[in-house]
C-alpha positions as CSV (number, residue, x, y, z in Angstrom):
1,M,20.3,63.6,-255.5
2,Q,18.0,65.3,-253.1
3,R,21.0,66.8,-251.3
4,L,22.4,68.2,-254.5
5,A,19.0,69.6,-255.4
6,A,18.8,71.4,-252.0
7,V,22.3,72.9,-252.5
8,I,21.2,74.3,-255.8
9,F,18.1,75.9,-254.3
10,L,20.1,77.4,-251.5
11,A,22.6,78.8,-254.0
12,L,19.7,80.5,-255.8
13,I,18.4,82.1,-252.6
14,A,21.9,83.2,-251.4
15,T,23.0,84.8,-254.7
16,G,20.3,87.5,-254.7
17,A,17.4,85.8,-256.3
18,A,15.1,87.9,-254.1
19,L,15.7,90.5,-256.7
20,A,17.7,93.0,-254.6
21,A,18.9,95.9,-256.7
22,S,22.5,97.2,-256.7
23,G,21.3,100.5,-255.1
24,D,19.1,99.1,-252.3
25,P,16.0,101.1,-251.2
26,Q,16.3,103.0,-247.9
27,K,14.8,101.0,-245.1
28,H,12.4,102.6,-242.6
29,Y,10.3,99.7,-241.5
30,T,7.1,100.4,-239.5
31,P,5.5,97.8,-237.2
32,A,2.3,97.9,-239.3
33,D,3.9,97.4,-242.7
34,T,6.3,94.8,-241.3
35,A,3.3,92.8,-240.0
36,K,1.6,93.2,-243.3
37,A,4.6,91.9,-245.3
38,K,4.8,88.9,-243.0
39,S,1.1,88.2,-243.6
40,V,1.5,88.2,-247.4
41,V,4.3,85.6,-247.8
42,L,3.5,81.9,-248.1
43,K,3.0,79.8,-245.0
44,L,3.4,76.1,-244.5
45,S,-0.3,75.8,-244.1
46,D,-0.8,77.1,-247.6
47,L,0.9,74.0,-249.0
48,P,-0.5,70.4,-249.4
49,A,0.4,67.8,-246.8
50,G,4.0,66.4,-247.0
51,W,5.8,69.7,-247.3
52,A,8.4,70.9,-244.8
53,G,9.6,74.4,-244.0
54,K,12.8,75.9,-242.4
55,K,14.1,79.4,-241.8
56,S,15.1,81.0,-245.1
57,A,18.7,81.5,-246.0
58,G,17.7,84.9,-247.2
59,G,18.7,86.8,-250.4
60,G,22.3,88.0,-249.5
61,G,23.4,89.3,-252.9
62,H,22.6,92.0,-255.3
63,L,21.0,91.8,-258.7
64,Q,23.7,93.5,-260.7
65,C,25.2,92.5,-264.0
66,K,26.9,94.3,-266.9
67,G,24.2,96.4,-268.5
68,F,21.7,95.8,-265.8
69,K,22.2,97.7,-262.6
70,P,18.8,99.0,-261.3
71,D,19.2,101.7,-258.7
72,E,16.5,102.0,-256.0
73,S,18.4,104.2,-253.6
74,D,15.8,107.0,-253.9
75,L,13.0,104.7,-252.8
76,T,12.0,103.7,-249.3
77,K,10.8,100.3,-248.0
78,T,8.5,100.4,-245.0
79,G,8.1,96.6,-244.6
80,N,9.8,93.4,-245.8
81,A,9.4,89.7,-245.1
82,D,10.7,86.3,-246.3
83,S,8.8,83.1,-246.1
84,L,10.3,79.9,-244.8
85,D,12.1,77.8,-247.4
86,F,9.7,75.0,-248.3
87,S,10.7,71.6,-249.7
88,K,9.2,68.3,-250.7
89,G,11.3,65.8,-252.5
90,L,13.0,67.6,-255.4
91,Y,10.7,70.6,-255.3
92,F,11.5,73.9,-253.4
93,I,9.5,77.1,-252.9
94,N,10.3,80.5,-251.3
95,S,8.5,83.8,-251.3
96,S,9.1,87.4,-250.2
97,A,7.2,90.6,-250.0
98,S,8.3,94.3,-249.9
99,I,6.1,97.3,-249.0
100,F,7.1,100.7,-250.2
101,R,6.2,104.2,-248.8
102,S,3.8,104.8,-251.6
103,K,2.1,103.1,-254.6
104,A,4.2,105.3,-256.9
105,Q,7.4,104.0,-255.3
106,A,6.3,100.4,-255.6
107,Q,5.6,101.0,-259.3
108,A,9.0,102.7,-259.7
109,S,10.8,99.7,-258.2
110,W,8.9,97.3,-260.5
111,D,9.7,99.4,-263.6
112,R,13.4,99.5,-262.8
113,V,13.7,95.7,-262.0
114,V,11.1,93.9,-264.1
115,R,12.5,94.8,-267.6
116,P,14.7,93.4,-270.3
117,G,17.9,92.2,-268.8
118,L,16.4,90.9,-265.6
119,L,16.3,87.3,-266.7
120,T,19.7,87.2,-268.3
121,C,21.2,88.7,-265.1
122,L,19.4,86.3,-262.9
123,R,20.6,83.4,-265.1
124,S,24.2,84.6,-264.9
125,I,24.1,85.0,-261.1
126,F,22.5,81.6,-260.7
127,E,25.0,79.7,-262.9
128,K,27.9,81.2,-260.9
129,G,26.3,80.6,-257.5
130,A,25.1,77.0,-258.2
131,S,28.4,75.9,-259.6
132,S,31.4,74.8,-257.5
133,S,34.6,72.7,-257.7
134,G,32.5,69.6,-257.6
135,S,29.6,70.6,-259.9
136,T,28.7,72.6,-262.9
137,T,25.3,74.3,-263.5
138,T,24.4,75.6,-266.9
139,A,21.1,77.3,-267.9
140,T,19.8,75.8,-271.1
141,S,16.9,78.1,-271.8
142,Q,15.1,81.2,-270.5
143,G,12.0,83.1,-271.3
144,A,8.6,84.4,-270.2
145,L,6.2,81.9,-268.6
146,A,2.5,81.9,-269.4
147,F,0.8,82.9,-266.2
148,P,-2.6,84.4,-265.2
149,K,-2.6,88.1,-264.7
150,L,-3.6,88.0,-261.0
151,A,-2.4,91.5,-259.9
152,P,-2.1,94.8,-261.7
153,R,1.6,94.1,-261.9
154,T,2.2,90.4,-262.9
155,A,5.2,88.8,-264.6
156,A,6.5,85.3,-264.7
157,F,9.7,83.7,-266.1
158,R,11.3,80.3,-266.4
159,I,15.0,79.3,-266.5
160,T,15.7,75.7,-267.5
161,F,19.0,74.3,-266.3
162,Q,21.2,71.3,-265.9
163,T,23.6,70.5,-263.1
164,K,26.3,67.8,-263.3
165,S,28.1,66.6,-260.3
166,G,30.3,63.5,-260.8
167,A,28.0,60.8,-262.2
168,Q,24.9,62.7,-261.2
169,T,23.0,64.9,-263.7
170,L,19.9,66.9,-262.6
171,N,17.6,68.7,-265.0
172,G,15.5,71.4,-263.5
173,D,13.4,74.6,-263.8
174,I,13.4,77.9,-261.9
175,D,10.0,79.7,-262.1
176,V,10.1,83.3,-260.9
177,V,6.6,84.8,-260.3
178,L,6.3,88.5,-259.5
179,L,3.2,90.2,-258.3
180,G,2.6,93.9,-257.5
181,R,-0.4,95.6,-256.1
182,D,-0.7,99.1,-254.6
183,R,2.4,99.5,-252.3
184,I,3.4,95.8,-252.3
185,D,5.7,93.9,-254.6
186,S,6.1,90.1,-254.0
187,V,8.4,87.5,-255.5
188,M,7.9,83.7,-255.5
189,L,10.6,81.2,-256.5
190,F,9.7,77.7,-257.5
191,V,12.6,75.3,-258.2
192,G,11.8,71.8,-259.4
193,F,13.5,68.8,-260.9
194,G,11.2,66.9,-263.2
195,T,7.8,68.1,-264.4
196,P,6.9,71.7,-263.2
197,N,3.8,71.9,-261.1
198,G,2.1,74.8,-262.8
199,A,-1.3,74.2,-261.0
200,L,0.3,74.5,-257.6
201,E,2.3,77.6,-258.6
202,Q,-0.8,79.4,-259.8
203,H,-2.8,78.3,-256.7
204,L,-0.1,79.7,-254.3
205,A,0.3,82.9,-256.4
206,G,-3.5,83.4,-256.0
207,I,-3.1,83.1,-252.2
208,V,-0.4,85.7,-252.1
209,D,-2.4,88.1,-254.4
210,A,-5.4,87.7,-252.2
211,R,-3.3,88.7,-249.1
212,M,-2.0,91.7,-251.0
213,R,-5.5,93.2,-251.6
């Protein structure tokens, strides 16, 4: 069961859950902003004892669906970083941070991506990416998630899903927490099977927001 859960998490990361738009921003990374982005993302030391971390699979796809095709090709990223992929039992966490050339550009990116259609698109991409010849993943619900307003730009969503593989059935939740402050936008993904750990998610989001200040 743990192996199946890990496969689902990797599918989520690999199918573009890092919220890459169809028209990617231009990339002109600077040493200072690259270092800043790396300092913002979650570290293994931020998590309680018992967690493990390994190099992220990265967000390889694009967030593009019918009726939802955000274009950021006129914007410029000057820094970007992904955290390790963290896991403990049937719970998984990943975070990323992007730094734009200006505060206005970071706000523009947020406005184009964090809008109606985002969650439906993410749900569609996830269902396709997490299903295979041996398993079927179906989202059973989606919606906004109650979350403290930590940063000037704060949004949180939850997708509840079920995966069936042979005699195994897993019920889980994907919590997507987005924070934006000044030139920085960050994304945190929390995938869990069982009761969501809202206290841990809020604690870690608070750490990321403090680093963005």
